[in-house]
PQR file of N, CA, C, O and H, with PARSE charges and radii, in Angstrom:
ATOM      1  N   UNK A   1     150.444 106.072  71.649 -0.4000 1.5000
ATOM      2  CA  UNK A   1     149.644 105.013  72.241 -0.0000 2.0000
ATOM      3  C   UNK A   1     149.399 103.911  71.221  0.5500 1.7000
ATOM      4  O   UNK A   1     149.383 102.729  71.567 -0.5500 1.4000
ATOM      5  N   UNK A   2     149.209 104.297  69.967 -0.4000 1.5000
ATOM      6  CA  UNK A   2     148.983 103.302  68.921 -0.0000 2.0000
ATOM      7  C   UNK A   2     150.216 102.419  68.738  0.5500 1.7000
ATOM      8  O   UNK A   2     150.098 101.201  68.602 -0.5500 1.4000
ATOM      9  H   UNK A   2     149.222 105.257  69.686  0.4000 1.0000
ATOM     10  N   UNK A   3     151.391 103.033  68.734 -0.4000 1.5000
ATOM     11  CA  UNK A   3     152.625 102.265  68.583 -0.0000 2.0000
ATOM     12  C   UNK A   3     152.845 101.331  69.773  0.5500 1.7000
ATOM     13  O   UNK A   3     153.255 100.184  69.595 -0.5500 1.4000
ATOM     14  H   UNK A   3     151.486 104.023  68.844  0.4000 1.0000
ATOM     15  N   UNK A   4     152.579 101.813  70.965 -0.4000 1.5000
ATOM     16  CA  UNK A   4     152.733 100.973  72.151 -0.0000 2.0000
ATOM     17  C   UNK A   4     151.762  99.800  72.121  0.5500 1.7000
ATOM     18  O   UNK A   4     152.137  98.678  72.461 -0.5500 1.4000
ATOM     19  H   UNK A   4     152.247 102.745  71.109  0.4000 1.0000
ATOM     20  N   UNK A   5     150.533 100.046  71.721 -0.4000 1.5000
ATOM     21  CA  UNK A   5     149.537  98.977  71.598 -0.0000 2.0000
ATOM     22  C   UNK A   5     150.016  97.919  70.614  0.5500 1.7000
ATOM     23  O   UNK A   5     149.960  96.724  70.903 -0.5500 1.4000
ATOM     24  H   UNK A   5     150.229 100.957  71.445  0.4000 1.0000
ATOM     25  N   UNK A   6     150.487  98.358  69.453 -0.4000 1.5000
ATOM     26  CA  UNK A   6     150.966  97.423  68.428 -0.0000 2.0000
ATOM     27  C   UNK A   6     152.145  96.592  68.940  0.5500 1.7000
ATOM     28  O   UNK A   6     152.215  95.386  68.701 -0.5500 1.4000
ATOM     29  H   UNK A   6     150.533  99.329  69.218  0.4000 1.0000
ATOM     30  N   UNK A   7     153.063  97.246  69.641 -0.4000 1.5000
ATOM     31  CA  UNK A   7     154.226  96.524  70.153 -0.0000 2.0000
ATOM     32  C   UNK A   7     153.823  95.523  71.231  0.5500 1.7000
ATOM     33  O   UNK A   7     154.349  94.411  71.261 -0.5500 1.4000
ATOM     34  H   UNK A   7     153.006  98.225  69.835  0.4000 1.0000
ATOM     35  N   UNK A   8     152.914  95.892  72.101 -0.4000 1.5000
ATOM     36  CA  UNK A   8     152.435  94.946  73.109 -0.0000 2.0000
ATOM     37  C   UNK A   8     151.782  93.732  72.456  0.5500 1.7000
ATOM     38  O   UNK A   8     152.017  92.598  72.872 -0.5500 1.4000
ATOM     39  H   UNK A   8     152.486  96.796  72.076  0.4000 1.0000
ATOM     40  N   UNK A   9     150.970  93.968  71.443 -0.4000 1.5000
ATOM     41  CA  UNK A   9     150.319  92.858  70.732 -0.0000 2.0000
ATOM     42  C   UNK A   9     151.356  91.979  70.043  0.5500 1.7000
ATOM     43  O   UNK A   9     151.239  90.753  70.055 -0.5500 1.4000
ATOM     44  H   UNK A   9     150.779  94.889  71.104  0.4000 1.0000
ATOM     45  N   UNK A  10     152.374  92.602  69.439 -0.4000 1.5000
ATOM     46  CA  UNK A  10     153.426  91.851  68.746 -0.0000 2.0000
ATOM     47  C   UNK A  10     154.195  90.983  69.740  0.5500 1.7000
ATOM     48  O   UNK A  10     154.445  89.808  69.472 -0.5500 1.4000
ATOM     49  H   UNK A  10     152.468  93.598  69.429  0.4000 1.0000
ATOM     50  N   UNK A  11     154.568  91.549  70.871 -0.4000 1.5000
ATOM     51  CA  UNK A  11     155.319  90.789  71.864 -0.0000 2.0000
ATOM     52  C   UNK A  11     154.472  89.689  72.497  0.5500 1.7000
ATOM     53  O   UNK A  11     154.972  88.596  72.764 -0.5500 1.4000
ATOM     54  H   UNK A  11     154.365  92.504  71.089  0.4000 1.0000
ATOM     55  N   UNK A  12     153.207  89.969  72.736 -0.4000 1.5000
ATOM     56  CA  UNK A  12     152.322  88.966  73.341 -0.0000 2.0000
ATOM     57  C   UNK A  12     152.132  87.758  72.429  0.5500 1.7000
ATOM     58  O   UNK A  12     151.861  86.657  72.910 -0.5500 1.4000
ATOM     59  H   UNK A  12     152.801  90.857  72.519  0.4000 1.0000
ATOM     60  N   UNK A  13     152.270  87.949  71.132 -0.4000 1.5000
ATOM     61  CA  UNK A  13     152.097  86.850  70.178 -0.0000 2.0000
ATOM     62  C   UNK A  13     153.332  85.942  70.103  0.5500 1.7000
ATOM     63  O   UNK A  13     153.267  84.858  69.524 -0.5500 1.4000
ATOM     64  H   UNK A  13     152.490  88.843  70.741  0.4000 1.0000
ATOM     65  N   UNK A  14     154.435  86.375  70.676 -0.4000 1.5000
ATOM     66  CA  UNK A  14     155.668  85.584  70.653 -0.0000 2.0000
ATOM     67  C   UNK A  14     155.636  84.569  71.798  0.5500 1.7000
ATOM     68  O   UNK A  14     155.610  84.962  72.964 -0.5500 1.4000
ATOM     69  H   UNK A  14     154.488  87.256  71.147  0.4000 1.0000
ATOM     70  N   UNK A  15     155.638  83.267  71.483 -0.4000 1.5000
ATOM     71  CA  UNK A  15     155.553  82.258  72.546 -0.0000 2.0000
ATOM     72  C   UNK A  15     156.752  82.261  73.493  0.5500 1.7000
ATOM     73  O   UNK A  15     156.632  81.823  74.637 -0.5500 1.4000
ATOM     74  H   UNK A  15     155.659  82.947  70.536  0.4000 1.0000
ATOM     75  N   UNK A  16     157.903  82.747  73.032 -0.4000 1.5000
ATOM     76  CA  UNK A  16     159.085  82.734  73.894 -0.0000 2.0000
ATOM     77  C   UNK A  16     159.090  83.890  74.908  0.5500 1.7000
ATOM     78  O   UNK A  16     159.904  83.891  75.831 -0.5500 1.4000
ATOM     79  H   UNK A  16     157.999  83.103  72.103  0.4000 1.0000
ATOM     80  N   UNK A  17     158.211  84.852  74.749 -0.4000 1.5000
ATOM     81  CA  UNK A  17     158.122  85.962  75.696 -0.0000 2.0000
ATOM     82  C   UNK A  17     157.208  85.553  76.837  0.5500 1.7000
ATOM     83  O   UNK A  17     156.039  85.230  76.627 -0.5500 1.4000
ATOM     84  H   UNK A  17     157.550  84.851  73.999  0.4000 1.0000
ATOM     85  N   UNK A  18     157.752  85.568  78.046 -0.4000 1.5000
ATOM     86  CA  UNK A  18     156.981  85.127  79.201 -0.0000 2.0000
ATOM     87  C   UNK A  18     156.747  86.240  80.218  0.5500 1.7000
ATOM     88  O   UNK A  18     155.984  86.064  81.168 -0.5500 1.4000
ATOM     89  H   UNK A  18     158.702  85.830  78.216  0.4000 1.0000
ATOM     90  N   UNK A  19     157.388  87.365  80.025 -0.4000 1.5000
ATOM     91  CA  UNK A  19     157.239  88.459  80.988 -0.0000 2.0000
ATOM     92  C   UNK A  19     157.219  89.780  80.233  0.5500 1.7000
ATOM     93  O   UNK A  19     157.843  89.923  79.182 -0.5500 1.4000
ATOM     94  H   UNK A  19     158.008  87.508  79.253  0.4000 1.0000
ATOM     95  N   UNK A  20     156.504  90.720  80.779 -0.4000 1.5000
ATOM     96  CA  UNK A  20     156.426  92.066  80.213 -0.0000 2.0000
ATOM     97  C   UNK A  20     156.688  93.052  81.336  0.5500 1.7000
ATOM     98  O   UNK A  20     156.223  92.866  82.461 -0.5500 1.4000
ATOM     99  H   UNK A  20     155.997  90.603  81.633  0.4000 1.0000
ATOM    100  N   UNK A  21     157.426  94.089  81.028 -0.4000 1.5000
ATOM    101  CA  UNK A  21     157.706  95.109  82.038 -0.0000 2.0000
ATOM    102  C   UNK A  21     157.550  96.481  81.397  0.5500 1.7000
ATOM    103  O   UNK A  21     158.185  96.778  80.384 -0.5500 1.4000
ATOM    104  H   UNK A  21     157.803  94.240  80.114  0.4000 1.0000
ATOM    105  N   UNK A  22     156.727  97.292  81.975 -0.4000 1.5000
ATOM    106  CA  UNK A  22     156.565  98.667  81.525 -0.0000 2.0000
ATOM    107  C   UNK A  22     156.936  99.573  82.676  0.5500 1.7000
ATOM    108  O   UNK A  22     156.461  99.396  83.798 -0.5500 1.4000
ATOM    109  H   UNK A  22     156.212  97.051  82.797  0.4000 1.0000
ATOM    110  N   UNK A  23     157.782 100.538  82.398 -0.4000 1.5000
ATOM    111  CA  UNK A  23     158.224 101.425  83.462 -0.0000 2.0000
ATOM    112  C   UNK A  23     158.342 102.837  82.917  0.5500 1.7000
ATOM    113  O   UNK A  23     158.948 103.065  81.869 -0.5500 1.4000
ATOM    114  H   UNK A  23     158.168 100.682  81.486  0.4000 1.0000
ATOM    115  N   UNK A  24     157.760 103.777  83.636 -0.4000 1.5000
ATOM    116  CA  UNK A  24     157.895 105.179  83.263 -0.0000 2.0000
ATOM    117  C   UNK A  24     159.211 105.724  83.778  0.5500 1.7000
ATOM    118  O   UNK A  24     159.774 105.204  84.741 -0.5500 1.4000
ATOM    119  H   UNK A  24     157.269 103.592  84.487  0.4000 1.0000
ATOM    120  N   UNK A  25     159.690 106.752  83.149 -0.4000 1.5000
ATOM    121  CA  UNK A  25     160.957 107.360  83.549 -0.0000 2.0000
ATOM    122  C   UNK A  25     160.833 107.962  84.949  0.5500 1.7000
ATOM    123  O   UNK A  25     159.996 108.835  85.177 -0.5500 1.4000
ATOM    124  H   UNK A  25     159.232 107.175  82.366  0.4000 1.0000
ATOM    125  N   UNK A  26     161.653 107.503  85.874 -0.4000 1.5000
ATOM    126  CA  UNK A  26     161.699 108.056  87.214 -0.0000 2.0000
ATOM    127  C   UNK A  26     160.469 107.770  88.059  0.5500 1.7000
ATOM    128  O   UNK A  26     160.253 108.417  89.084 -0.5500 1.4000
ATOM    129  H   UNK A  26     162.333 106.793  85.689  0.4000 1.0000
ATOM    130  N   UNK A  27     159.673 106.816  87.641 -0.4000 1.5000
ATOM    131  CA  UNK A  27     158.418 106.569  88.330 -0.0000 2.0000
ATOM    132  C   UNK A  27     158.057 105.105  88.199  0.5500 1.7000
ATOM    133  O   UNK A  27     158.572 104.402  87.330 -0.5500 1.4000
ATOM    134  H   UNK A  27     159.849 106.290  86.808  0.4000 1.0000
ATOM    135  N   UNK A  28     157.169 104.652  89.065 -0.4000 1.5000
ATOM    136  CA  UNK A  28     156.723 103.266  88.974 -0.0000 2.0000
ATOM    137  C   UNK A  28     155.476 103.134  88.122  0.5500 1.7000
ATOM    138  O   UNK A  28     155.055 102.015  87.830 -0.5500 1.4000
ATOM    139  H   UNK A  28     156.750 105.224  89.771  0.4000 1.0000
ATOM    140  N   UNK A  29     154.886 104.215  87.724 -0.4000 1.5000
ATOM    141  CA  UNK A  29     153.686 104.145  86.895 -0.0000 2.0000
ATOM    142  C   UNK A  29     153.886 104.960  85.623  0.5500 1.7000
ATOM    143  O   UNK A  29     154.676 105.904  85.589 -0.5500 1.4000
ATOM    144  H   UNK A  29     155.228 105.124  87.962  0.4000 1.0000
ATOM    145  N   UNK A  30     153.175 104.589  84.607 -0.4000 1.5000
ATOM    146  CA  UNK A  30     153.204 105.309  83.349 -0.0000 2.0000
ATOM    147  C   UNK A  30     152.116 106.373  83.399  0.5500 1.7000
ATOM    148  O   UNK A  30     150.945 106.058  83.611 -0.5500 1.4000
ATOM    149  H   UNK A  30     152.533 103.822  84.634  0.4000 1.0000
ATOM    150  N   UNK A  31     152.496 107.618  83.205 -0.4000 1.5000
ATOM    151  CA  UNK A  31     151.514 108.693  83.235 -0.0000 2.0000
ATOM    152  C   UNK A  31     151.986 109.834  82.332  0.5500 1.7000
ATOM    153  O   UNK A  31     153.158 109.911  81.963 -0.5500 1.4000
ATOM    154  H   UNK A  31     153.447 107.874  83.033  0.4000 1.0000
ATOM    155  N   UNK A  32     151.082 110.683  82.001 -0.4000 1.5000
ATOM    156  CA  UNK A  32     151.436 111.870  81.221 -0.0000 2.0000
ATOM    157  C   UNK A  32     150.429 112.959  81.536  0.5500 1.7000
ATOM    158  O   UNK A  32     149.333 112.705  82.036 -0.5500 1.4000
ATOM    159  H   UNK A  32     150.131 110.621  82.301  0.4000 1.0000
ATOM    160  N   UNK A  33     150.835 114.167  81.230 -0.4000 1.5000
ATOM    161  CA  UNK A  33     149.910 115.286  81.415 -0.0000 2.0000
ATOM    162  C   UNK A  33     149.472 115.783  80.046  0.5500 1.7000
ATOM    163  O   UNK A  33     150.141 115.556  79.038 -0.5500 1.4000
ATOM    164  H   UNK A  33     151.726 114.373  80.824  0.4000 1.0000
ATOM    165  N   UNK A  34     148.369 116.444  80.033 -0.4000 1.5000
ATOM    166  CA  UNK A  34     147.787 116.913  78.781 -0.0000 2.0000
ATOM    167  C   UNK A  34     148.180 118.365  78.556  0.5500 1.7000
ATOM    168  O   UNK A  34     147.837 119.220  79.372 -0.5500 1.4000
ATOM    169  H   UNK A  34     147.825 116.629  80.852  0.4000 1.0000
ATOM    170  N   UNK A  35     148.896 118.673  77.461 -0.4000 1.5000
ATOM    171  CA  UNK A  35     149.265 120.065  77.188 -0.0000 2.0000
ATOM    172  C   UNK A  35     148.016 120.940  76.997  0.5500 1.7000
ATOM    173  O   UNK A  35     146.970 120.459  76.560 -0.5500 1.4000
ATOM    174  H   UNK A  35     149.174 117.978  76.798  0.4000 1.0000
ATOM    175  N   UNK A  36     148.141 122.191  77.321 -0.4000 1.5000
ATOM    176  CA  UNK A  36     147.021 123.116  77.202 -0.0000 2.0000
ATOM    177  C   UNK A  36     146.510 123.196  75.761  0.5500 1.7000
ATOM    178  O   UNK A  36     145.308 123.360  75.547 -0.5500 1.4000
ATOM    179  H   UNK A  36     148.991 122.582  77.675  0.4000 1.0000
ATOM    180  N   UNK A  37     147.390 123.086  74.783 -0.4000 1.5000
ATOM    181  CA  UNK A  37     146.953 123.201  73.383 -0.0000 2.0000
ATOM    182  C   UNK A  37     145.940 122.124  72.996  0.5500 1.7000
ATOM    183  O   UNK A  37     145.182 122.298  72.042 -0.5500 1.4000
ATOM    184  H   UNK A  37     148.366 122.953  74.956  0.4000 1.0000
ATOM    185  N   UNK A  38     145.925 121.004  73.741 -0.4000 1.5000
ATOM    186  CA  UNK A  38     144.976 119.935  73.458 -0.0000 2.0000
ATOM    187  C   UNK A  38     143.536 120.344  73.773  0.5500 1.7000
ATOM    188  O   UNK A  38     142.595 119.691  73.322 -0.5500 1.4000
ATOM    189  H   UNK A  38     146.541 120.863  74.516  0.4000 1.0000
ATOM    190  N   UNK A  39     143.362 121.407  74.535 -0.4000 1.5000
ATOM    191  CA  UNK A  39     142.021 121.847  74.909 -0.0000 2.0000
ATOM    192  C   UNK A  39     141.230 122.346  73.700  0.5500 1.7000
ATOM    193  O   UNK A  39     140.012 122.503  73.781 -0.5500 1.4000
ATOM    194  H   UNK A  39     144.126 121.937  74.901  0.4000 1.0000
ATOM    195  N   UNK A  40     141.906 122.592  72.594 -0.4000 1.5000
ATOM    196  CA  UNK A  40     141.239 123.082  71.389 -0.0000 2.0000
ATOM    197  C   UNK A  40     140.683 121.975  70.507  0.5500 1.7000
ATOM    198  O   UNK A  40     140.152 122.257  69.432 -0.5500 1.4000
ATOM    199  H   UNK A  40     142.896 122.464  72.528  0.4000 1.0000
ATOM    200  N   UNK A  41     140.790 120.749  70.928 -0.4000 1.5000
ATOM    201  CA  UNK A  41     140.290 119.636  70.119 -0.0000 2.0000
ATOM    202  C   UNK A  41     138.766 119.602  70.140  0.5500 1.7000
ATOM    203  O   UNK A  41     138.117 120.020  71.098 -0.5500 1.4000
ATOM    204  H   UNK A  41     141.221 120.520  71.801  0.4000 1.0000
ATOM    205  N   UNK A  42     138.225 119.083  69.036 -0.4000 1.5000
ATOM    206  CA  UNK A  42     136.769 118.917  68.951 -0.0000 2.0000
ATOM    207  C   UNK A  42     136.353 117.682  69.753  0.5500 1.7000
ATOM    208  O   UNK A  42     137.194 116.874  70.146 -0.5500 1.4000
ATOM    209  H   UNK A  42     138.753 118.744  68.257  0.4000 1.0000
ATOM    210  N   UNK A  43     135.072 117.551  69.986 -0.4000 1.5000
ATOM    211  CA  UNK A  43     134.552 116.392  70.702 -0.0000 2.0000
ATOM    212  C   UNK A  43     134.860 115.104  69.941  0.5500 1.7000
ATOM    213  O   UNK A  43     135.210 114.095  70.553 -0.5500 1.4000
ATOM    214  H   UNK A  43     134.389 118.208  69.667  0.4000 1.0000
ATOM    215  N   UNK A  44     134.735 115.128  68.621 -0.4000 1.5000
ATOM    216  CA  UNK A  44     135.051 113.933  67.827 -0.0000 2.0000
ATOM    217  C   UNK A  44     136.533 113.561  67.945  0.5500 1.7000
ATOM    218  O   UNK A  44     136.868 112.379  68.023 -0.5500 1.4000
ATOM    219  H   UNK A  44     134.451 115.948  68.124  0.4000 1.0000
ATOM    220  N   UNK A  45     137.421 114.561  67.958 -0.4000 1.5000
ATOM    221  CA  UNK A  45     138.848 114.278  68.128 -0.0000 2.0000
ATOM    222  C   UNK A  45     139.117 113.682  69.507  0.5500 1.7000
ATOM    223  O   UNK A  45     139.904 112.745  69.642 -0.5500 1.4000
ATOM    224  H   UNK A  45     137.149 115.521  67.894  0.4000 1.0000
ATOM    225  N   UNK A  46     138.466 114.224  70.519 -0.4000 1.5000
ATOM    226  CA  UNK A  46     138.619 113.677  71.869 -0.0000 2.0000
ATOM    227  C   UNK A  46     138.120 112.235  71.936  0.5500 1.7000
ATOM    228  O   UNK A  46     138.735 111.394  72.593 -0.5500 1.4000
ATOM    229  H   UNK A  46     137.827 114.985  70.410  0.4000 1.0000
ATOM    230  N   UNK A  47     137.022 111.950  71.269 -0.4000 1.5000
ATOM    231  CA  UNK A  47     136.496 110.577  71.240 -0.0000 2.0000
ATOM    232  C   UNK A  47     137.465 109.626  70.559  0.5500 1.7000
ATOM    233  O   UNK A  47     137.649 108.495  71.008 -0.5500 1.4000
ATOM    234  H   UNK A  47     136.523 112.633  70.735  0.4000 1.0000
ATOM    235  N   UNK A  48     138.089 110.081  69.472 -0.4000 1.5000
ATOM    236  CA  UNK A  48     139.072 109.252  68.770 -0.0000 2.0000
ATOM    237  C   UNK A  48     140.264 108.929  69.677  0.5500 1.7000
ATOM    238  O   UNK A  48     140.726 107.790  69.734 -0.5500 1.4000
ATOM    239  H   UNK A  48     137.940 110.999  69.106  0.4000 1.0000
ATOM    240  N   UNK A  49     140.745 109.945  70.378 -0.4000 1.5000
ATOM    241  CA  UNK A  49     141.866 109.742  71.296 -0.0000 2.0000
ATOM    242  C   UNK A  49     141.464 108.794  72.417  0.5500 1.7000
ATOM    243  O   UNK A  49     142.241 107.918  72.798 -0.5500 1.4000
ATOM    244  H   UNK A  49     140.370 110.870  70.331  0.4000 1.0000
ATOM    245  N   UNK A  50     140.269 108.962  72.940 -0.4000 1.5000
ATOM    246  CA  UNK A  50     139.788 108.078  74.000 -0.0000 2.0000
ATOM    247  C   UNK A  50     139.712 106.641  73.505  0.5500 1.7000
ATOM    248  O   UNK A  50     140.041 105.722  74.254 -0.5500 1.4000
ATOM    249  H   UNK A  50     139.639 109.673  72.631  0.4000 1.0000
ATOM    250  N   UNK A  51     139.289 106.422  72.264 -0.4000 1.5000
ATOM    251  CA  UNK A  51     139.202 105.064  71.709 -0.0000 2.0000
ATOM    252  C   UNK A  51     140.586 104.427  71.619  0.5500 1.7000
ATOM    253  O   UNK A  51     140.741 103.242  71.916 -0.5500 1.4000
ATOM    254  H   UNK A  51     139.021 107.169  71.656  0.4000 1.0000
ATOM    255  N   UNK A  52     141.591 105.200  71.213 -0.4000 1.5000
ATOM    256  CA  UNK A  52     142.961 104.687  71.142 -0.0000 2.0000
ATOM    257  C   UNK A  52     143.458 104.341  72.543  0.5500 1.7000
ATOM    258  O   UNK A  52     144.074 103.295  72.749 -0.5500 1.4000
ATOM    259  H   UNK A  52     141.465 106.162  70.972  0.4000 1.0000
ATOM    260  N   UNK A  53     143.190 105.218  73.498 -0.4000 1.5000
ATOM    261  CA  UNK A  53     143.596 104.979  74.883 -0.0000 2.0000
ATOM    262  C   UNK A  53     142.897 103.744  75.447  0.5500 1.7000
ATOM    263  O   UNK A  53     143.517 102.934  76.135 -0.5500 1.4000
ATOM    264  H   UNK A  53     142.689 106.068  73.331  0.4000 1.0000
ATOM    265  N   UNK A  54     141.624 103.607  75.159 -0.4000 1.5000
ATOM    266  CA  UNK A  54     140.858 102.458  75.625 -0.0000 2.0000
ATOM    267  C   UNK A  54     141.431 101.153  75.072  0.5500 1.7000
ATOM    268  O   UNK A  54     141.524 100.159  75.791 -0.5500 1.4000
ATOM    269  H   UNK A  54     141.120 104.265  74.600  0.4000 1.0000
ATOM    270  N   UNK A  55     141.812 101.160  73.798 -0.4000 1.5000
ATOM    271  CA  UNK A  55     142.410  99.960  73.194 -0.0000 2.0000
ATOM    272  C   UNK A  55     143.743  99.637  73.858  0.5500 1.7000
ATOM    273  O   UNK A  55     144.042  98.472  74.119 -0.5500 1.4000
ATOM    274  H   UNK A  55     141.736 101.968  73.214  0.4000 1.0000
ATOM    275  N   UNK A  56     144.542 100.662  74.132 -0.4000 1.5000
ATOM    276  CA  UNK A  56     145.817 100.444  74.801 -0.0000 2.0000
ATOM    277  C   UNK A  56     145.600  99.820  76.179  0.5500 1.7000
ATOM    278  O   UNK A  56     146.267  98.845  76.526 -0.5500 1.4000
ATOM    279  H   UNK A  56     144.299 101.609  73.920  0.4000 1.0000
ATOM    280  N   UNK A  57     144.697 100.358  76.948 -0.4000 1.5000
ATOM    281  CA  UNK A  57     144.443  99.825  78.291 -0.0000 2.0000
ATOM    282  C   UNK A  57     143.909  98.388  78.235  0.5500 1.7000
ATOM    283  O   UNK A  57     144.288  97.553  79.058 -0.5500 1.4000
ATOM    284  H   UNK A  57     144.155 101.150  76.667  0.4000 1.0000
ATOM    285  N   UNK A  58     143.042  98.103  77.280 -0.4000 1.5000
ATOM    286  CA  UNK A  58     142.514  96.740  77.122 -0.0000 2.0000
ATOM    287  C   UNK A  58     143.630  95.777  76.715  0.5500 1.7000
ATOM    288  O   UNK A  58     143.662  94.631  77.162 -0.5500 1.4000
ATOM    289  H   UNK A  58     142.734  98.780  76.612  0.4000 1.0000
ATOM    290  N   UNK A  59     144.544  96.252  75.866 -0.4000 1.5000
ATOM    291  CA  UNK A  59     145.666  95.407  75.446 -0.0000 2.0000
ATOM    292  C   UNK A  59     146.582  95.118  76.620  0.5500 1.7000
ATOM    293  O   UNK A  59     147.006  93.978  76.811 -0.5500 1.4000
ATOM    294  H   UNK A  59     144.519  97.183  75.504  0.4000 1.0000
ATOM    295  N   UNK A  60     146.888  96.134  77.405 -0.4000 1.5000
ATOM    296  CA  UNK A  60     147.727  95.922  78.586 -0.0000 2.0000
ATOM    297  C   UNK A  60     147.078  94.900  79.509  0.5500 1.7000
ATOM    298  O   UNK A  60     147.741  93.986  80.000 -0.5500 1.4000
ATOM    299  H   UNK A  60     146.543  97.059  77.250  0.4000 1.0000
ATOM    300  N   UNK A  61     145.809  95.055  79.735 -0.4000 1.5000
ATOM    301  CA  UNK A  61     145.097  94.109  80.617 -0.0000 2.0000
ATOM    302  C   UNK A  61     145.144  92.695  80.051  0.5500 1.7000
ATOM    303  O   UNK A  61     145.386  91.746  80.797 -0.5500 1.4000
ATOM    304  H   UNK A  61     145.271  95.798  79.335  0.4000 1.0000
ATOM    305  N   UNK A  62     144.922  92.535  78.763 -0.4000 1.5000
ATOM    306  CA  UNK A  62     144.895  91.182  78.181 -0.0000 2.0000
ATOM    307  C   UNK A  62     146.285  90.552  78.149  0.5500 1.7000
ATOM    308  O   UNK A  62     146.411  89.332  78.260 -0.5500 1.4000
ATOM    309  H   UNK A  62     144.727  93.306  78.157  0.4000 1.0000
ATOM    310  N   UNK A  63     147.331  91.370  77.999 -0.4000 1.5000
ATOM    311  CA  UNK A  63     148.690  90.844  77.976 -0.0000 2.0000
ATOM    312  C   UNK A  63     149.145  90.448  79.378  0.5500 1.7000
ATOM    313  O   UNK A  63     149.759  89.397  79.566 -0.5500 1.4000
ATOM    314  H   UNK A  63     147.228  92.361  77.910  0.4000 1.0000
ATOM    315  N   UNK A  64     148.843  91.287  80.350 -0.4000 1.5000
ATOM    316  CA  UNK A  64     149.314  91.021  81.708 -0.0000 2.0000
ATOM    317  C   UNK A  64     148.451  90.029  82.469  0.5500 1.7000
ATOM    318  O   UNK A  64     148.934  89.316  83.349 -0.5500 1.4000
ATOM    319  H   UNK A  64     148.345  92.140  80.198  0.4000 1.0000
ATOM    320  N   UNK A  65     147.174  89.989  82.126 -0.4000 1.5000
ATOM    321  CA  UNK A  65     146.241  89.120  82.847 -0.0000 2.0000
ATOM    322  C   UNK A  65     145.394  88.314  81.858  0.5500 1.7000
ATOM    323  O   UNK A  65     144.186  88.523  81.747 -0.5500 1.4000
ATOM    324  H   UNK A  65     146.781  90.569  81.411  0.4000 1.0000
ATOM    325  N   UNK A  66     146.047  87.386  81.137 -0.4000 1.5000
ATOM    326  CA  UNK A  66     145.325  86.628  80.083 -0.0000 2.0000
ATOM    327  C   UNK A  66     144.231  85.729  80.620  0.5500 1.7000
ATOM    328  O   UNK A  66     143.558  85.047  79.848 -0.5500 1.4000
ATOM    329  H   UNK A  66     147.028  87.216  81.226  0.4000 1.0000
TER
END
């Protein structure tokens, strides 16, 4: 998610880029499932992941709907 956020920000800063397209494999939406092993994370780790996800979603919104 961090890499995707950085790439979206990098592309959005390029004046020659006028369109963005994100597509999940075999689907029209980007989604993922959470592996069972992730259930062992602490609350602080979950909060950190949520913050990264929140930044990604905010970046997508700002890039697509400036």
